[in-house]
N, C-alpha and C positions, 0 to 999 in steps of 0.2 A: 160740314165743316165744324170744327171745335172752337168754342169761345174760350179764349185764354184770359186769365185774371188781369194781365197787363201785357203789353207788347214786349217780346223777347227776341232781339235780333239774331242771337245764336240759334235759337230754336227755329225761327223762321227760315234761316238758310239751311240748317241741318236737315229739315224735313222737305227740302226741295221746293219750297214755296217761293223761291226767288226767280222762277222762270228762266229767262235767258242768262241771268247771272250765274246759274248753275252750269250752263253750257260753256260759259267763259272761264269757269274755274274760280269765280270770286268767292272769297271766304270772309268770315267775321274776323276782325283784328282786335278791336276794343270798342267800348262805348261808355257814355255817361248819360246824364238825365236829358240832354238835348243835343247830343252829338253821337255820331257813329264813325268808326274807321273800318274800312273794308280793304282787303288785299287782292290784287290782281297779279297772280304769279306769271312770270315771263313764260311764254309758250311760242314755239315756232309757228303754230297755227294762227297766231294773232299778229304776226309781223305784217307791217304795212309797206316797208321798203326792204326788199330782199337783199339788196346790196349792202345796206348798213345794219340790218337786223333790228331796226327800230320798230317798236309796236305801233300798230295802226291807232289812229285817234278814236275810232268808234268804240272799242272796248273800254277805253279810259272814260269816255263820256257816259257809257252805260253804267260803269261802276259809280261814277259821281251822281248820276240820276238816282241810283238805288241807295247810295249812302245818304243823300239829302232827303229822300223819301222816308227812309227809316228813322232819320233824326226827327222828322215831324211826328211819326208814330210814337217815338219814345217821349217826346215832349208832351204829347197828348195823353200818353199812358195807354193807348190802344190803337189798333189798326182802324183806319177810316179810308174808304175809297177816295181817290183824288186824281186829278189830271194835271199834268205839267203844263202850266200856262206859258212860262218863259224860263228857259235855262240857257244862260249865256256862259260859254266857256272861253277863256283866254288861254291859249297855249303859249307858254313862256319859253319852252325849249323841248327838244325831243326826250323821251324816256331813254335811259341808258340800257343798251342791249344786255340781256341776261339778268337784269334786276327786277324784283317784284315792285309793283307800283302800289303805294298806299294812298287811299282816298279818304279824306275826312270831310264829312258833311255836318253842318250845324244848322239847327232851326232857331232863329233868334227872335221871331215874333209870329204869333198866331192871332188872327181875327176870327170873326164868326164864319167867314167863308174862304179866307186866304191864309196861306202860310208862306213865310219869307225865309229863304235859306241862303247860305254861303258855304264855301268850302275850298279845299285845295288838294292837289295830288302831288306826291313826291316819290322819289325812288330811293329813299334812304336818309335824306337830310331835309327835314321840314323847313329849314331856313333857305333851301334852294329848291323851291317848288317848280314843277313842270307845267302846272295849270292852276288857274283860279276859276271858280264857278260862283254864280249868283243867279237867283231866280225866284219864281213864285209858283205855287201850286194852288189849285182851287179844289175845295172839298165837293164831292158829289153826294147828292141825296139819293141813296139807294135804300129803300125800306128793308130793314133787317140785316143790313151789311155791317153796321157799326159794331166794332168789338170782335169781329170774326177775322181770323187769318189762318 
C-alpha cells in the first residue's frame, strides 16, 4: 500500500478503497477539514420496498458509516484503522424514490483512543433530513498501519 501525505476522500473512493461503498455506487460529494459528504445515487437494486420504490435502510446506513469514518480521517489528517463502537441512526422519513441521497458525516471530537461523530442524510433539502446519526469509533493499534490507505 502507498502512504499518502494526508487523507484524501476523493482519491480513497476513486481508487476503489471504499470496499462495499463502491458496490453501492457511493461517490464523493464534498468535504472540509472535519466533515465529508457522500452521495448514494438512486438504484433499483437498492430498493427495500418494491411497491413504493423506497431505498432500503442498509445502503443509507453504510453510506453514513463511511462518511463519518472519512470525517475522522480528515480531522486527523491521515487514515488510521478503527472500529465502529456505536452508530445510532434515527430514520425520520423514507428517502424519496428516484432521488440521490446525500450523507454528511462530521467528526467533532477526538481523544487518544475514541472519535465522536454526528451526521445527517437528506435527498435534496438539508433542512428536511431523512436520517440523523451519532456514534463513536475506537482506534485500533495495528503496527505500521497508521498513515496508509
